[in-house]
N, CA, C and O atoms as a Tripos MOL2 file, in Angstrom:
@<TRIPOS>MOLECULE
protein
  244   243    61     0     0
PROTEIN
NO_CHARGES

@<TRIPOS>ATOM
      1 N          50.3350  130.2020  131.9030 N.3       1 UNK1
      2 CA         51.0500  128.9370  131.9140 C.3       1 UNK1
      3 C          51.6480  128.6800  130.5330 C.2       1 UNK1
      4 O          51.0290  128.9270  129.4980 O.2       1 UNK1
      5 N          52.8680  128.1770  130.5650 N.am      2 UNK2
      6 CA         53.5690  127.8310  129.3320 C.3       2 UNK2
      7 C          53.5640  126.3160  129.1680 C.2       2 UNK2
      8 O          53.5410  125.5740  130.1500 O.2       2 UNK2
      9 N          53.5880  125.8680  127.9210 N.am      3 UNK3
     10 CA         53.5680  124.4320  127.6350 C.3       3 UNK3
     11 C          54.9810  123.9330  127.3600 C.2       3 UNK3
     12 O          55.7370  124.5440  126.6050 O.2       3 UNK3
     13 N          55.3200  122.8170  127.9850 N.am      4 UNK4
     14 CA         56.6210  122.1730  127.8290 C.3       4 UNK4
     15 C          56.3810  120.6950  127.5560 C.2       4 UNK4
     16 O          55.3100  120.1640  127.8490 O.2       4 UNK4
     17 N          57.3920  120.0380  126.9900 N.am      5 UNK5
     18 CA         57.3550  118.5900  126.7780 C.3       5 UNK5
     19 C          58.5800  117.9860  127.4280 C.2       5 UNK5
     20 O          59.6970  118.4610  127.2260 O.2       5 UNK5
     21 N          58.3720  116.9450  128.2030 N.am      6 UNK6
     22 CA         59.4650  116.1710  128.7750 C.3       6 UNK6
     23 C          59.4730  114.8240  128.0670 C.2       6 UNK6
     24 O          58.4750  114.1030  128.0800 O.2       6 UNK6
     25 N          60.5970  114.4900  127.4510 N.am      7 UNK7
     26 CA         60.7320  113.2270  126.7290 C.3       7 UNK7
     27 C          61.5940  112.2800  127.5350 C.2       7 UNK7
     28 O          62.7530  112.5790  127.8200 O.2       7 UNK7
     29 N          61.0340  111.1340  127.9070 N.am      8 UNK8
     30 CA         61.7590  110.0960  128.6220 C.3       8 UNK8
     31 C          62.3390  109.1690  127.5660 C.2       8 UNK8
     32 O          61.6030  108.6110  126.7520 O.2       8 UNK8
     33 N          63.6530  109.0040  127.5770 N.am      9 UNK9
     34 CA         64.3400  108.2750  126.5190 C.3       9 UNK9
     35 C          64.6990  106.8560  126.9320 C.2       9 UNK9
     36 O          65.0050  106.5770  128.0910 O.2       9 UNK9
     37 N          64.6510  105.9630  125.9380 N.am     10 UNK10
     38 CA         65.1180  104.5910  126.1430 C.3      10 UNK10
     39 C          66.6420  104.5800  126.0880 C.2      10 UNK10
     40 O          67.2620  105.5970  125.7770 O.2      10 UNK10
     41 N          67.2310  103.4570  126.3850 N.am     11 UNK11
     42 CA         68.6940  103.3130  126.3690 C.3      11 UNK11
     43 C          69.2760  103.6000  124.9840 C.2      11 UNK11
     44 O          70.4170  104.0480  124.8710 O.2      11 UNK11
     45 N          68.4950  103.3450  123.9330 N.am     12 UNK12
     46 CA         68.9840  103.5890  122.5700 C.3      12 UNK12
     47 C          68.7750  105.0390  122.1220 C.2      12 UNK12
     48 O          69.0820  105.3860  120.9810 O.2      12 UNK12
     49 N          68.2530  105.8870  123.0210 N.am     13 UNK13
     50 CA         68.0620  107.3000  122.7120 C.3      13 UNK13
     51 C          66.7280  107.6460  122.0850 C.2      13 UNK13
     52 O          66.4380  108.8190  121.8490 O.2      13 UNK13
     53 N          65.9160  106.6460  121.8130 N.am     14 UNK14
     54 CA         64.5930  106.8970  121.2400 C.3      14 UNK14
     55 C          63.5970  107.2130  122.3490 C.2      14 UNK14
     56 O          63.7910  106.8290  123.5020 O.2      14 UNK14
     57 N          62.5480  107.9040  121.9910 N.am     15 UNK15
     58 CA         61.5440  108.3330  122.9660 C.3      15 UNK15
     59 C          60.7150  107.1440  123.4410 C.2      15 UNK15
     60 O          60.1420  106.4090  122.6370 O.2      15 UNK15
     61 N          60.6610  106.9680  124.7550 N.am     16 UNK16
     62 CA         59.8290  105.9350  125.3600 C.3      16 UNK16
     63 C          58.4720  106.5070  125.7560 C.2      16 UNK16
     64 O          57.4500  105.8250  125.6870 O.2      16 UNK16
     65 N          58.4820  107.7860  126.1760 N.am     17 UNK17
     66 CA         57.2520  108.4060  126.6670 C.3      17 UNK17
     67 C          57.4050  109.9160  126.6110 C.2      17 UNK17
     68 O          58.5030  110.4440  126.7870 O.2      17 UNK17
     69 N          56.2860  110.6170  126.3620 N.am     18 UNK18
     70 CA         56.2630  112.0720  126.4180 C.3      18 UNK18
     71 C          55.3290  112.4960  127.5430 C.2      18 UNK18
     72 O          54.2370  111.9520  127.7020 O.2      18 UNK18
     73 N          55.7750  113.4720  128.3170 N.am     19 UNK19
     74 CA         54.9450  114.0250  129.3860 C.3      19 UNK19
     75 C          54.7360  115.5040  129.0840 C.2      19 UNK19
     76 O          55.7020  116.2550  128.9510 O.2      19 UNK19
     77 N          53.4800  115.9210  128.9750 N.am     20 UNK20
     78 CA         53.1660  117.3300  128.7510 C.3      20 UNK20
     79 C          53.1540  118.0480  130.0960 C.2      20 UNK20
     80 O          52.5150  117.5980  131.0470 O.2      20 UNK20
     81 N          53.8610  119.1590  130.1630 N.am     21 UNK21
     82 CA         53.9460  119.9500  131.3850 C.3      21 UNK21
     83 C          53.4120  121.3560  131.1120 C.2      21 UNK21
     84 O          53.6800  121.9320  130.0570 O.2      21 UNK21
     85 N          52.6780  121.8880  132.0360 N.am     22 UNK22
     86 CA         52.1930  123.2660  131.9590 C.3      22 UNK22
     87 C          52.6960  123.9770  133.2080 C.2      22 UNK22
     88 O          52.2410  123.7030  134.3180 O.2      22 UNK22
     89 N          53.6380  124.8900  133.0140 N.am     23 UNK23
     90 CA         54.3280  125.5210  134.1350 C.3      23 UNK23
     91 C          54.4000  127.0260  133.9430 C.2      23 UNK23
     92 O          54.2470  127.5290  132.8300 O.2      23 UNK23
     93 N          54.6300  127.7310  135.0260 N.am     24 UNK24
     94 CA         54.7450  129.1900  134.9970 C.3      24 UNK24
     95 C          55.9640  129.6570  134.2120 C.2      24 UNK24
     96 O          55.8980  130.6540  133.4930 O.2      24 UNK24
     97 N          57.0890  128.9290  134.3490 N.am     25 UNK25
     98 CA         58.3260  129.3730  133.7080 C.3      25 UNK25
     99 C          59.2800  128.1990  133.5460 C.2      25 UNK25
    100 O          58.9830  127.0750  133.9500 O.2      25 UNK25
    101 N          60.4450  128.4850  132.9420 N.am     26 UNK26
    102 CA         61.4370  127.4450  132.7000 C.3      26 UNK26
    103 C          61.8980  126.7790  133.9860 C.2      26 UNK26
    104 O          62.0770  125.5620  134.0230 O.2      26 UNK26
    105 N          62.0910  127.5540  135.0280 N.am     27 UNK27
    106 CA         62.6000  126.9890  136.2810 C.3      27 UNK27
    107 C          61.6360  125.9590  136.8650 C.2      27 UNK27
    108 O          62.0700  124.9140  137.3500 O.2      27 UNK27
    109 N          60.3550  126.2370  136.8240 N.am     28 UNK28
    110 CA         59.3610  125.2750  137.3180 C.3      28 UNK28
    111 C          59.3430  124.0300  136.4350 C.2      28 UNK28
    112 O          59.2320  122.9120  136.9370 O.2      28 UNK28
    113 N          59.4510  124.2210  135.1340 N.am     29 UNK29
    114 CA         59.4670  123.0880  134.2030 C.3      29 UNK29
    115 C          60.7090  122.2270  134.4310 C.2      29 UNK29
    116 O          60.6330  121.0000  134.3830 O.2      29 UNK29
    117 N          61.8530  122.8710  134.6790 N.am     30 UNK30
    118 CA         63.0840  122.1340  134.9430 C.3      30 UNK30
    119 C          62.9530  121.2550  136.1810 C.2      30 UNK30
    120 O          63.4100  120.1120  136.1880 O.2      30 UNK30
    121 N          62.3360  121.7820  137.2130 N.am     31 UNK31
    122 CA         62.1440  121.0140  138.4410 C.3      31 UNK31
    123 C          61.2900  119.7720  138.1850 C.2      31 UNK31
    124 O          61.6240  118.6780  138.6400 O.2      31 UNK31
    125 N          60.1930  119.9480  137.4570 N.am     32 UNK32
    126 CA         59.3240  118.8080  137.1440 C.3      32 UNK32
    127 C          60.0590  117.7720  136.3000 C.2      32 UNK32
    128 O          59.9670  116.5730  136.5650 O.2      32 UNK32
    129 N          60.7860  118.2320  135.2860 N.am     33 UNK33
    130 CA         61.4950  117.3020  134.4100 C.3      33 UNK33
    131 C          62.5790  116.5510  135.1730 C.2      33 UNK33
    132 O          62.7500  115.3470  134.9870 O.2      33 UNK33
    133 N          63.3000  117.2470  136.0180 N.am     34 UNK34
    134 CA         64.3590  116.5990  136.8040 C.3      34 UNK34
    135 C          63.7810  115.4910  137.6790 C.2      34 UNK34
    136 O          64.3970  114.4390  137.8500 O.2      34 UNK34
    137 N          62.6050  115.7310  138.2260 N.am     35 UNK35
    138 CA         61.9560  114.7280  139.0760 C.3      35 UNK35
    139 C          61.5090  113.4980  138.2890 C.2      35 UNK35
    140 O          61.2950  112.4370  138.8770 O.2      35 UNK35
    141 N          61.3630  113.6240  136.9660 N.am     36 UNK36
    142 CA         60.9780  112.4820  136.1320 C.3      36 UNK36
    143 C          62.1650  111.5730  135.8070 C.2      36 UNK36
    144 O          61.9770  110.4360  135.3720 O.2      36 UNK36
    145 N          63.3700  112.0670  136.0150 N.am     37 UNK37
    146 CA         64.5800  111.3300  135.6380 C.3      37 UNK37
    147 C          64.9870  110.3410  136.7220 C.2      37 UNK37
    148 O          66.1120  110.3870  137.2210 O.2      37 UNK37
    149 N          64.0880  109.4650  137.0790 N.am     38 UNK38
    150 CA         64.3820  108.4770  138.1230 C.3      38 UNK38
    151 C          65.1450  107.2850  137.5670 C.2      38 UNK38
    152 O          66.0480  106.7650  138.2230 O.2      38 UNK38
    153 N          64.7880  106.8440  136.3550 N.am     39 UNK39
    154 CA         65.4630  105.6740  135.7810 C.3      39 UNK39
    155 C          65.7220  105.8320  134.2810 C.2      39 UNK39
    156 O          66.1340  104.8810  133.6160 O.2      39 UNK39
    157 N          65.4810  107.0320  133.7520 N.am     40 UNK40
    158 CA         65.6950  107.3000  132.3230 C.3      40 UNK40
    159 C          66.2440  108.7030  132.1470 C.2      40 UNK40
    160 O          66.0660  109.5740  132.9980 O.2      40 UNK40
    161 N          66.9110  108.8990  131.0260 N.am     41 UNK41
    162 CA         67.3080  110.2490  130.6370 C.3      41 UNK41
    163 C          66.0480  111.0020  130.2360 C.2      41 UNK41
    164 O          65.1720  110.4500  129.5720 O.2      41 UNK41
    165 N          65.9620  112.2610  130.6420 N.am     42 UNK42
    166 CA         64.8110  113.1040  130.3200 C.3      42 UNK42
    167 C          65.3070  114.3680  129.6260 C.2      42 UNK42
    168 O          66.2040  115.0520  130.1190 O.2      42 UNK42
    169 N          64.7080  114.6680  128.4720 N.am     43 UNK43
    170 CA         64.9720  115.9240  127.7710 C.3      43 UNK43
    171 C          63.7620  116.8280  127.9500 C.2      43 UNK43
    172 O          62.6230  116.3820  127.8050 O.2      43 UNK43
    173 N          64.0030  118.0920  128.2650 N.am     44 UNK44
    174 CA         62.9400  119.0770  128.4310 C.3      44 UNK44
    175 C          62.9720  120.0280  127.2420 C.2      44 UNK44
    176 O          64.0130  120.6000  126.9160 O.2      44 UNK44
    177 N          61.8290  120.1880  126.6050 N.am     45 UNK45
    178 CA         61.6990  121.0430  125.4220 C.3      45 UNK45
    179 C          60.5240  121.9880  125.5740 C.2      45 UNK45
    180 O          59.5330  121.6730  126.2330 O.2      45 UNK45
    181 N          60.6480  123.1570  124.9500 N.am     46 UNK46
    182 CA         59.5180  124.0620  124.7450 C.3      46 UNK46
    183 C          59.5360  124.3900  123.2620 C.2      46 UNK46
    184 O          60.3740  125.1610  122.7950 O.2      46 UNK46
    185 N          58.6110  123.8020  122.5320 N.am     47 UNK47
    186 CA         58.6330  123.9320  121.0850 C.3      47 UNK47
    187 C          59.9230  123.3400  120.5430 C.2      47 UNK47
    188 O          60.2700  122.2040  120.8690 O.2      47 UNK47
    189 N          60.6430  124.1040  119.7140 N.am     48 UNK48
    190 CA         61.9060  123.6380  119.1300 C.3      48 UNK48
    191 C          63.1070  123.9690  120.0060 C.2      48 UNK48
    192 O          64.2480  123.7120  119.6220 O.2      48 UNK48
    193 N          62.8550  124.5350  121.1740 N.am     49 UNK49
    194 CA         63.9400  124.9530  122.0780 C.3      49 UNK49
    195 C          64.2080  123.8650  123.1220 C.2      49 UNK49
    196 O          63.3580  123.5620  123.9600 O.2      49 UNK49
    197 N          65.4090  123.2880  123.0500 N.am     50 UNK50
    198 CA         65.8240  122.2960  124.0440 C.3      50 UNK50
    199 C          66.3260  123.0530  125.2660 C.2      50 UNK50
    200 O          67.2510  123.8590  125.1680 O.2      50 UNK50
    201 N          65.7130  122.7930  126.4130 N.am     51 UNK51
    202 CA         66.0190  123.5440  127.6280 C.3      51 UNK51
    203 C          67.0340  122.8300  128.5040 C.2      51 UNK51
    204 O          67.9670  123.4550  129.0080 O.2      51 UNK51
    205 N          66.8620  121.5260  128.6900 N.am     52 UNK52
    206 CA         67.7430  120.8080  129.6100 C.3      52 UNK52
    207 C          67.6820  119.3120  129.3420 C.2      52 UNK52
    208 O          66.7480  118.8050  128.7210 O.2      52 UNK52
    209 N          68.7170  118.6190  129.8330 N.am     53 UNK53
    210 CA         68.7730  117.1610  129.7920 C.3      53 UNK53
    211 C          69.1240  116.7070  131.2060 C.2      53 UNK53
    212 O          70.0520  117.2320  131.8210 O.2      53 UNK53
    213 N          68.3820  115.7350  131.7110 N.am     54 UNK54
    214 CA         68.6190  115.1940  133.0500 C.3      54 UNK54
    215 C          68.9070  113.7100  132.9590 C.2      54 UNK54
    216 O          68.2150  112.9730  132.2570 O.2      54 UNK54
    217 N          69.9260  113.2820  133.6680 N.am     55 UNK55
    218 CA         70.3050  111.8670  133.7140 C.3      55 UNK55
    219 C          69.9240  111.3050  135.0720 C.2      55 UNK55
    220 O          70.0270  111.9950  136.0860 O.2      55 UNK55
    221 N          69.4820  110.0450  135.0920 N.am     56 UNK56
    222 CA         69.1180  109.4610  136.3890 C.3      56 UNK56
    223 C          70.3430  109.3200  137.2780 C.2      56 UNK56
    224 O          71.4580  109.1070  136.8010 O.2      56 UNK56
    225 N          70.1180  109.4410  138.5530 N.am     57 UNK57
    226 CA         71.1970  109.2460  139.5240 C.3      57 UNK57
    227 C          71.5100  107.7570  139.6260 C.2      57 UNK57
    228 O          70.6080  106.9220  139.5560 O.2      57 UNK57
    229 N          72.7710  107.4330  139.7900 N.am     58 UNK58
    230 CA         73.1570  106.0350  140.0020 C.3      58 UNK58
    231 C          72.6340  105.6110  141.3680 C.2      58 UNK58
    232 O          72.5440  106.4260  142.2860 O.2      58 UNK58
    233 N          72.2950  104.3540  141.4960 N.am     59 UNK59
    234 CA         71.7910  103.8670  142.7780 C.3      59 UNK59
    235 C          72.8600  104.0730  143.8460 C.2      59 UNK59
    236 O          74.0470  103.8450  143.6160 O.2      59 UNK59
    237 N          72.4170  104.5000  144.9900 N.am     60 UNK60
    238 CA         73.3280  104.7760  146.0830 C.3      60 UNK60
    239 C          73.7070  106.2450  146.1890 C.2      60 UNK60
    240 O          74.3350  106.6550  147.1650 O.2      60 UNK60
    241 N          73.3260  107.0510  145.1770 N.am     61 UNK61
    242 CA         73.6230  108.4810  145.2040 C.3      61 UNK61
    243 C          72.5510  109.2410  145.9500 C.2      61 UNK61
    244 O          72.6340  110.4630  146.0740 O.2      61 UNK61
@<TRIPOS>BOND
     1     1     2 1
     2     2     3 1
     3     3     4 2
     4     3     5 am
     5     5     6 1
     6     6     7 1
     7     7     8 2
     8     7     9 am
     9     9    10 1
    10    10    11 1
    11    11    12 2
    12    11    13 am
    13    13    14 1
    14    14    15 1
    15    15    16 2
    16    15    17 am
    17    17    18 1
    18    18    19 1
    19    19    20 2
    20    19    21 am
    21    21    22 1
    22    22    23 1
    23    23    24 2
    24    23    25 am
    25    25    26 1
    26    26    27 1
    27    27    28 2
    28    27    29 am
    29    29    30 1
    30    30    31 1
    31    31    32 2
    32    31    33 am
    33    33    34 1
    34    34    35 1
    35    35    36 2
    36    35    37 am
    37    37    38 1
    38    38    39 1
    39    39    40 2
    40    39    41 am
    41    41    42 1
    42    42    43 1
    43    43    44 2
    44    43    45 am
    45    45    46 1
    46    46    47 1
    47    47    48 2
    48    47    49 am
    49    49    50 1
    50    50    51 1
    51    51    52 2
    52    51    53 am
    53    53    54 1
    54    54    55 1
    55    55    56 2
    56    55    57 am
    57    57    58 1
    58    58    59 1
    59    59    60 2
    60    59    61 am
    61    61    62 1
    62    62    63 1
    63    63    64 2
    64    63    65 am
    65    65    66 1
    66    66    67 1
    67    67    68 2
    68    67    69 am
    69    69    70 1
    70    70    71 1
    71    71    72 2
    72    71    73 am
    73    73    74 1
    74    74    75 1
    75    75    76 2
    76    75    77 am
    77    77    78 1
    78    78    79 1
    79    79    80 2
    80    79    81 am
    81    81    82 1
    82    82    83 1
    83    83    84 2
    84    83    85 am
    85    85    86 1
    86    86    87 1
    87    87    88 2
    88    87    89 am
    89    89    90 1
    90    90    91 1
    91    91    92 2
    92    91    93 am
    93    93    94 1
    94    94    95 1
    95    95    96 2
    96    95    97 am
    97    97    98 1
    98    98    99 1
    99    99   100 2
   100    99   101 am
   101   101   102 1
   102   102   103 1
   103   103   104 2
   104   103   105 am
   105   105   106 1
   106   106   107 1
   107   107   108 2
   108   107   109 am
   109   109   110 1
   110   110   111 1
   111   111   112 2
   112   111   113 am
   113   113   114 1
   114   114   115 1
   115   115   116 2
   116   115   117 am
   117   117   118 1
   118   118   119 1
   119   119   120 2
   120   119   121 am
   121   121   122 1
   122   122   123 1
   123   123   124 2
   124   123   125 am
   125   125   126 1
   126   126   127 1
   127   127   128 2
   128   127   129 am
   129   129   130 1
   130   130   131 1
   131   131   132 2
   132   131   133 am
   133   133   134 1
   134   134   135 1
   135   135   136 2
   136   135   137 am
   137   137   138 1
   138   138   139 1
   139   139   140 2
   140   139   141 am
   141   141   142 1
   142   142   143 1
   143   143   144 2
   144   143   145 am
   145   145   146 1
   146   146   147 1
   147   147   148 2
   148   147   149 am
   149   149   150 1
   150   150   151 1
   151   151   152 2
   152   151   153 am
   153   153   154 1
   154   154   155 1
   155   155   156 2
   156   155   157 am
   157   157   158 1
   158   158   159 1
   159   159   160 2
   160   159   161 am
   161   161   162 1
   162   162   163 1
   163   163   164 2
   164   163   165 am
   165   165   166 1
   166   166   167 1
   167   167   168 2
   168   167   169 am
   169   169   170 1
   170   170   171 1
   171   171   172 2
   172   171   173 am
   173   173   174 1
   174   174   175 1
   175   175   176 2
   176   175   177 am
   177   177   178 1
   178   178   179 1
   179   179   180 2
   180   179   181 am
   181   181   182 1
   182   182   183 1
   183   183   184 2
   184   183   185 am
   185   185   186 1
   186   186   187 1
   187   187   188 2
   188   187   189 am
   189   189   190 1
   190   190   191 1
   191   191   192 2
   192   191   193 am
   193   193   194 1
   194   194   195 1
   195   195   196 2
   196   195   197 am
   197   197   198 1
   198   198   199 1
   199   199   200 2
   200   199   201 am
   201   201   202 1
   202   202   203 1
   203   203   204 2
   204   203   205 am
   205   205   206 1
   206   206   207 1
   207   207   208 2
   208   207   209 am
   209   209   210 1
   210   210   211 1
   211   211   212 2
   212   211   213 am
   213   213   214 1
   214   214   215 1
   215   215   216 2
   216   215   217 am
   217   217   218 1
   218   218   219 1
   219   219   220 2
   220   219   221 am
   221   221   222 1
   222   222   223 1
   223   223   224 2
   224   223   225 am
   225   225   226 1
   226   226   227 1
   227   227   228 2
   228   227   229 am
   229   229   230 1
   230   230   231 1
   231   231   232 2
   232   231   233 am
   233   233   234 1
   234   234   235 1
   235   235   236 2
   236   235   237 am
   237   237   238 1
   238   238   239 1
   239   239   240 2
   240   239   241 am
   241   241   242 1
   242   242   243 1
   243   243   244 2
@<TRIPOS>SUBSTRUCTURE
     1 UNK1         2 RESIDUE 1 A UNK
     2 UNK2         6 RESIDUE 1 A UNK
     3 UNK3        10 RESIDUE 1 A UNK
     4 UNK4        14 RESIDUE 1 A UNK
     5 UNK5        18 RESIDUE 1 A UNK
     6 UNK6        22 RESIDUE 1 A UNK
     7 UNK7        26 RESIDUE 1 A UNK
     8 UNK8        30 RESIDUE 1 A UNK
     9 UNK9        34 RESIDUE 1 A UNK
    10 UNK10       38 RESIDUE 1 A UNK
    11 UNK11       42 RESIDUE 1 A UNK
    12 UNK12       46 RESIDUE 1 A UNK
    13 UNK13       50 RESIDUE 1 A UNK
    14 UNK14       54 RESIDUE 1 A UNK
    15 UNK15       58 RESIDUE 1 A UNK
    16 UNK16       62 RESIDUE 1 A UNK
    17 UNK17       66 RESIDUE 1 A UNK
    18 UNK18       70 RESIDUE 1 A UNK
    19 UNK19       74 RESIDUE 1 A UNK
    20 UNK20       78 RESIDUE 1 A UNK
    21 UNK21       82 RESIDUE 1 A UNK
    22 UNK22       86 RESIDUE 1 A UNK
    23 UNK23       90 RESIDUE 1 A UNK
    24 UNK24       94 RESIDUE 1 A UNK
    25 UNK25       98 RESIDUE 1 A UNK
    26 UNK26      102 RESIDUE 1 A UNK
    27 UNK27      106 RESIDUE 1 A UNK
    28 UNK28      110 RESIDUE 1 A UNK
    29 UNK29      114 RESIDUE 1 A UNK
    30 UNK30      118 RESIDUE 1 A UNK
    31 UNK31      122 RESIDUE 1 A UNK
    32 UNK32      126 RESIDUE 1 A UNK
    33 UNK33      130 RESIDUE 1 A UNK
    34 UNK34      134 RESIDUE 1 A UNK
    35 UNK35      138 RESIDUE 1 A UNK
    36 UNK36      142 RESIDUE 1 A UNK
    37 UNK37      146 RESIDUE 1 A UNK
    38 UNK38      150 RESIDUE 1 A UNK
    39 UNK39      154 RESIDUE 1 A UNK
    40 UNK40      158 RESIDUE 1 A UNK
    41 UNK41      162 RESIDUE 1 A UNK
    42 UNK42      166 RESIDUE 1 A UNK
    43 UNK43      170 RESIDUE 1 A UNK
    44 UNK44      174 RESIDUE 1 A UNK
    45 UNK45      178 RESIDUE 1 A UNK
    46 UNK46      182 RESIDUE 1 A UNK
    47 UNK47      186 RESIDUE 1 A UNK
    48 UNK48      190 RESIDUE 1 A UNK
    49 UNK49      194 RESIDUE 1 A UNK
    50 UNK50      198 RESIDUE 1 A UNK
    51 UNK51      202 RESIDUE 1 A UNK
    52 UNK52      206 RESIDUE 1 A UNK
    53 UNK53      210 RESIDUE 1 A UNK
    54 UNK54      214 RESIDUE 1 A UNK
    55 UNK55      218 RESIDUE 1 A UNK
    56 UNK56      222 RESIDUE 1 A UNK
    57 UNK57      226 RESIDUE 1 A UNK
    58 UNK58      230 RESIDUE 1 A UNK
    59 UNK59      234 RESIDUE 1 A UNK
    60 UNK60      238 RESIDUE 1 A UNK
    61 UNK61      242 RESIDUE 1 A UNK
């Protein structure tokens, strides 16, 4: 298992919450991080490597 960090960002871009993820690979981590982006932007990191950024869907999408 690899360790990843998902950062949920406030509207001003600062970190509101960090979620530690332990996943088999990047693809599994991406799926988990994307699911966290319900109402906030989520950045997925592994160490100093930024993997992805997910934006919440607008209501009605």
